[in-house]
N, C-alpha and C positions, 0 to 999 in steps of 0.2 A: 230250962228256957230261962231261971230268974236270973242265973249267972249271964246268960246273953244280953239280957234287961239291963242289968246292972252295966256290963260292959259299953254298953251304947250310950247311957247315960255318961260315964265317963268320957268316951272320945266327941260326944255332942259340947259337952261343956267345955273341954280343949279349944275345940274347933270356935265355940264362941267367943271363946277367950280371945284367940288370934285374931278372927274378923275385928273384935274389938280396939284391938293395939293397932292393927292396919290401919283402921276408919281412924281412930287419935291420928296417927302419923302423917295421914295426908289433912286431914283437920290442920293440923298443925304446921304443913309444909305452904296448904293455901292460904292459912292467916300471914306465915313468910312472904309469901310473893307479893298478897294486897299490902303489907308494911312497906315492903321495898318500891314497891311501885309509888305509895303517896307519902309516907312520913319520909322515906330514905329516898325518895326519887334525885331531889335537886343535889343531894349529896352525892351518891352514886354519880349523876352524869358528870359533875364539876370533876372528880377525880379520875373522870374516865376523860376527860378532856384533857384532862394535865397530865397523863402519861399516853406515850407515842413509841410504837415500835418502830424504830427506824434500824437500818445497814449501815453503819462507820464503815466508811471507806476510804482505804488508805492506800495513795496514791503511789504507785511506783517511778521509779527515778529513771527516765531514759540513759540509756549509756554513751558515754562519751563516743567521740569519732579523733584519734589520736593521730599525730602524723609521723614518721619513722622513728624518731627521736622520741616519741613521748610527750610532745606538747599537744595541748590540747587546743584541737581546732572547733569544736562544736560541744557542748554539754549544756546540761537543764540546773537549772539553780533555783532551789526553792522558792515559793511567793506562796502568799494564802491568799481566799477568795475567801467573801462573807458571801453567806447563804441563809435561805428561811424556809422555815413551815409557812407557807400565804396563810393558812387556818390560823394561825397565830401572830404571827408577824403585822399581817393585814388588821389585826384588828386592835394594833398596838401604835395606828397613824399619830399620837398625840405626843409619841416618845421621838418621830422622825427625824425633828427640826434638834435634838440634841446629836444623832446621827450626822447631818448634815455639817455641822457647826465641828465635830469631833472630827472626820473624817472625809468631806466631804460628799455624802451620799447625794445621789438627785431626786428630790422628796417628787417631783411630775414624773420622773422616770418609776417610781416603787408605784407610784396610782396608778400608772398603766401595766406595769406587769400584776401588778395585785387582780386586777382585770384581767389579765391574762390567763392567770393560774389560779383563776379563785377556786377549782377545782383541783388542783394539784397539791403535792405535800410539799413540792421543793422547788426556790426557783432561786435564780442568783440575785443578791442585792450590791456588790462590787465584785470584780475580777479581780485578780493579781495582782493584791499589792503587797505591802513589804509585813511581815509577820508583826513587826512594830503596831504598825496603823489596825492590823486586823485587831490585837490583841488591845488596844485603845477603844476598837470597839464594842468588844466583848465585856470588855468591864463596866460600861455604861448601865449591862445588863436589859438589854431589850429584849421583849419574850418575841421566843422563834426563833432567834438572831443566834447563827454557830458559824465555826471556821471549819474551811474545808482545805487542808494542805493540799496543794498542786504545785507542777514544774513550768518554769518558761525557758524557752531554747534559748540560749545565751552563745554567739561568735566572737571568740576575743579577737580575729582576724579582721573583723568587719568585713569587707569588700576582697579581699586578699583570698581568692580560688573561689569566692561565692558560687560561681555557678556549677562547679565540680562538687562543692558540699551539698550544695541544694537548702531547702526550707523544709520547716514543721508548720503544720496549721494550727490553731487556736489549743486542739485539744494532744500538742504536742506529738503529732503522729506525722509521718514521712510523706512531704510532698513531689517533691524533685531532688534530682542529684543523686548523692551518696547517701540523702537523708532516708530517701524513696528505697533505693537497693536495699539498703539494710533494713528496713523498717521492722522485720521479724525478729531481728537479732537485736537490734536496739530497744525495741519495746519490748518491757516488763509485763507482769500480771499482776494487779492489785490485788489486795488484801483488804475483809471484811469483817465486820462483824455484827449482829444482830444483839440490838440493844433498847433498853428502853429509856428516854428520855421525858424531862415534867415539859411542862409547857412553854417555860423559857430557857428550852434548849438543853438544861443541866442532865447531866447523864444519873442516871435510876439504877439501875442493873441490867447487867448480861445476859440475855437469854441463851447464847450457846455458846461456843469455842471459836477463837478468834481464828481465819483465815491466813496465813502468812504471805507478806508482798513478796514477790519476786520480780527484783532491780533489773533492766535491760544489761547487755553486755557490753563492753567497751568493745570498739570495732579500730585497729591500728592500720593505715595505710601505709604507702610506697612513698608518699609525696613528702617533699624536704620544706618545711615552712620558711628556713633558711633561703632557700633559690626562689620559694614561691614571692616572698617580700620583695626581693632584687627582680626578677623575672615581670611584676605587676610594674614597679617602676619604673623599667625600662621599657617596656611596651605602652601606658601610658603617655610616655613623654614622644616616643615617636609617633604616636597619635595625635598629639596637640601641636608636634611640629610642623609633619608634615598636612596637617588638616582631616586627616583620615576620617573613614566612618565608626572604625573599627580596627580591631587586630585578634591574633591570638598566638598563645607560645607553647608548645610543649618539648618535653625533655626525657629521654631513653638512659636510663643507664644500663652499660655495658659489661659482661654479658649476661648479667640475669634481667633484663627484660623490666626493669621494674619503672613504671612512672614516675618521677621524683618533680617535675612541674608540670602544669597545667594550669592559663589563667588565660582570660578574656577580657576584651574592652571594647563596648564601653562596659563598666561593672555595676553593680548595686550593692549596698548594705545591709544583708538578713537582720541587721539590729535594728534596721526603722524601715518601715513597709511603705514608707510613702517613696522611697527611692525604687523601686520598683514598676517598670513601667513596662509597653509591648515591647517584647522580644529580648528585655536584657536579662530573663535568665536563661538563655539558649548557651549551653555551654557548645561555644560555634566550633571548638576545636574538633569533637566529635558528631555535633549534627548537619555541619556544614557541608556539603560537598565540593569540591572546586576542582577547574579543570588545571590539573599541576603544572602544564608548559613545559619549560625547559628543564621543570627537575626530574622529566624523563627519560631526558636523553641519554642519558649515563646505564638505564635498561636496558635502551636500544641497543647501544654499543657493546656492552656486556653479550649480550646475546650473539655479537657476530664473533665476538673473540673468543666465547665460549664453542662457535661452529668453528671454530680455526678461518675464518671467511678473513680476518684483516687480522694487523698488529696493532700494536699501538704505534709505529711509525708508516704504517700505511697511506700511501697520500691519496689525497682526493682532490680535483680540480672541481673547485666551486666557484669559476668564472661565468658569468659575471656579476656575481651574486645575487643571482635570482634564476630561476627555472619554473618548465612548466608542466604539472600533471593535467593530462587534457587541456580544457582552458583556464584552470585554474593555477595561478602565479604564487611560485613558495621564495621569498626573500630572504637575503640577509642585513644588519643593518647598514654593512658598506660591500666593496666586492675582497675578498679574502685570497682572491686566487687560489694556489695548490695550498689546502691545509694536511698536514699529519693526522692521522683519528685523533691522539691527545688534544691537539689546537683543535678539534675540530669542537670537544667539550670544552677545552679552555675560552674559545671565543662564542663558543654556543651558537653555531652554525646550522638554521634551518636547513639550508641547502645540501651541506656536505649529511647532515644526519638521512633524509630523506632519501639521499643517491643510495648511502649504503643500506638503507633502511627496506628498498625495493629491489635489492637483490634476493630478499629471503620471501617467501608467501607472508600472508598478512597471518595462517595460524600460527606459526610460532614466534611472531612479536604477540601477538594475542597468549599465547601460553604463558612467556616472559613472563607478561604484568599479572598474568593469573599468579603465577608462582610466587612472586615478590607480595603476595596479597590485597592488591588491587582487586575491586570486587565484594571483596568479603567482609564484615566487621573485622576488627582490631582486637577488643575488647569486647564487655559485654554493656556498657557503660549505660545509663538512661538513656536513649534520646540517640543512641549512636547510628549515624547512617553508613550501612554498607558502601554506597557511591554506584555508579555505573560502570561497567565496562563491557559495553554489546560486541555485539560479531557485526564488523565493516565487513564490504564486498567491495566496494567501490575504489579506486586505486588512489584517488583523492584521499577517502577516508582513512585507507592503508597509511599514507604519507603525513597525515595530520595528527594520527593518532603516534605515530613516533616519535614527535615532538611533543605530545603534552594535551592535544585537543582532539575533541570527541570524545570523551572518558572524562569520569569524574572521581573524586579521593577526597578524604576528609584530611585535615594537618596530622591528626595520629597515623593515620593509615600508610601516608607519604614517610612520615617519622618512623614506621615500623619495618618500610622496603628497604630506609635505607641504613638498616640494622646487618643488612647483608654486604656491604662495604665496611663495614667497623670490622666486621667477626670472620672475616676469610671466608665469603660465600654463603653462610647460615644465615639463614630469614631466622628471628628472633619470637618468640611468643611474648606479647607484653599483657602487664600486670598492673592492677592499683594494689597489690598485695607486697608487702615487706617481705626479703627473704633475707636467708642468714648471711653474714658477708663470707665473699666468694665463694657465691652461689652462681651457677652456669647453669643459666636456661637450657633445656634440650628444644631446639630449635632442625628446622628441615634443610637440608641443602639443596640450597639452589644452584650457584653458580660453583666453578673449583676454587680454589685457594690461589691459586695463578690469576686466575678470572679479576676475583675480588681484587687482590692486590694491584694489576693492574690500573682496573678503574680508579684505587683507592690514591695512586698516584697521580691520574692525569685530575683528580678532581682536587688534590694539594694544588694545583697549576693555576687551578681557577682563583686560588684565595691568593693570590700572587699578582705582584703590578702586570703578570702577564695573560689575566683573566680577568673577569668580569667581575670580582669578588675579592677587589685586594682590601678594601675595610671590614673582611669577614675576619683578618690576621690578629694575631693574640700577639704581645710579647714572650717571648720563651718557648712559646710553643709552637708547632706547626699546626694548621688544622687543613681537612679540607670539606669541598660542599660546593653545591651548584645554585645560581640566581635562576630566577624566571620571573617574569613580565608578562603577564598573561588579560587578553581584555575578559570583561566579566561579561558573561552571558547573562541577558535578562529579559526574560518572557519569549526564549526562544533567538535573538538577536545579540549579537555582540554591541556593546557601547562604545564607542570610538574614544571618547573619553572615561572612561571607567576602569581601574587598572587594579587588578591585586598584585602587592609585589612580594615576592615569595623568597625563602634561602631556605635550604636543608643543607645540614654538614655535620661533621662531627669532629674529635678530637681527644687527645694529641695524635697529632698523626702517624706516630710509632705504636702506638698502642691503644685504641680508641677506646676510649671508656664511657663517652655520653655522644648522643645524638639528640639533634636537635631542629625543630621546623618552625621557621618565623612566619606570620601573614601578615600584611598591613593591607587594607580592607579601603579600597578608594583614597588613596594618598589625592589631596588636593593643591598641595604646594608643585614648586616646578622641578621636582626631582619625583618620580615616581618609578624607576629603574628599581629593580631586586639589589642589585649591587650597590644600591645608594640610600637605601631605604630600611630593607629588611636584613642585610648582611650586621652593619654595624651593632645593632640589637643585637644578633648573634656573639658578636665580640666580646661585645661589654658583659653580656650574661656569661658566655664561655671562662672567660679570664676570671670572674669572681669565683664560679663552679669549678675551676682548675685550685685555687686558692682555698677555697672553703676545705675541697676533698685532700688538700695537700697531695695534689699531681703532682708528680717528678717532670720536670720539664723535660722536652727533648733534647738529643743532642743536636750541637750545633752542626754535625755534618747533614743532619736531618734534614735540614730546613730551609727552604728553597727561597732563593733572594734572589733580586733580579734587578739592577738601580735603574734599568731603562722604564720610563712608563711605557704602556702599552694602549691604545684609544680600546683595542675588546670591543667585545661583543656586549648586547643590553642582558642578554637571559631571556 
């Protein structure tokens, strides 16, 4: 019993000792808290205010867009922005005048932003300035001010091909054109790190490991900036000379199917947003569907050649220069009388084309136009139109579609369709992506080689003094092509004095390597026919293209010459 009592006294004493220690620690903790809340309060608040957790962001650089030769078409250049923590910066208004005098900060704007972001811990002070100006501001030591490295898009070519390349917004995100199409690839991933900074924005210590920056990828396209520059010059000269509303040019390399030029007028300068007006961003070559007019006639004739219904020498009587389909009159520019099929193309005879087309059911004509790509987008460029290729039932609709009215296509679709005559009957897929030297695209055969060659020879005659496009000729090279002059369809009705002047062609004739289309919209000069307005633009550009790409001239025996001028048709 005595042993148990002694054991109880020992245990009880130890418990009292432990409780006393715990109680003493509790009293000390309470005392410490009281001390911190009273005597140390102001010091702790001051230290807390002087240290802020921040996430340092490391901006990713957007990738470049390069032409086929590696020339930069679009790039992002580093710029700095001044930012601030409003909780600190806005309490330092007495220092703002220094900023205003040093780097041009708008003090009134800063007052507005401080009111707007009073509950926030971030606001911009001055966006996108040179690193030198930014450092000058930081050297002033204004509390809460910091620098953020950002990037600004720059387009070395200015307005050249601007509708194709596109635009980015203030965050360097693609908004138009290829900048939009390839935005996911061009855009990188910003890095970051959580850090502590003091009240004037100075780094104190890192909280965690940094997250690495992933810069955007470069994109190379098939465009040749040398050709773009020339195409822009010739297009703008034509628009200015003929007082036109605008225009477009597209050029495709054969047999790769690469688009090497695509320009529009009017233009804008992506480096100067004040030049961006309503509609100017539109890449008309792919967005605007037009009635191709006489550019369609070679496909109608090719259908008949393929069926064996005619030969190039088959004679058609176009007398008296007009005909009726029902109560609707079809006319030529004059009475050509009897014409061989070759001359129906060379003179651009509507009557001859319609007489032959009506010998076949409409379904065959529709199928032919469908097979050369009309009614389907040529590529996947932003905003691209597929045009309209409707099924027609009335004879007059059959007749007008045979010479290019009653359906629509873009300039790019027309250029792609003409690759069948430059590649011995194969419709090429077209692309904005560059291909290796010697690459041949895998296309779809539409016509036999014999038919394609026969049409090519007919189109060669068009570009001589015997045809409607003598001004498309190039010294030392044979070219082939077709003129078109169409009335514009506006709000469902044709405008008598509003025209589209068109030319589609290829060269050199012995071994076609380039296919091009020129569109001049609403020429207001005395001349408006495709042969007088669009064909000379094709000639000037194609001559330079042959030189730049060192294309061997045609042999003399392959060139068609005729010293006797011909009035020809108008296309």
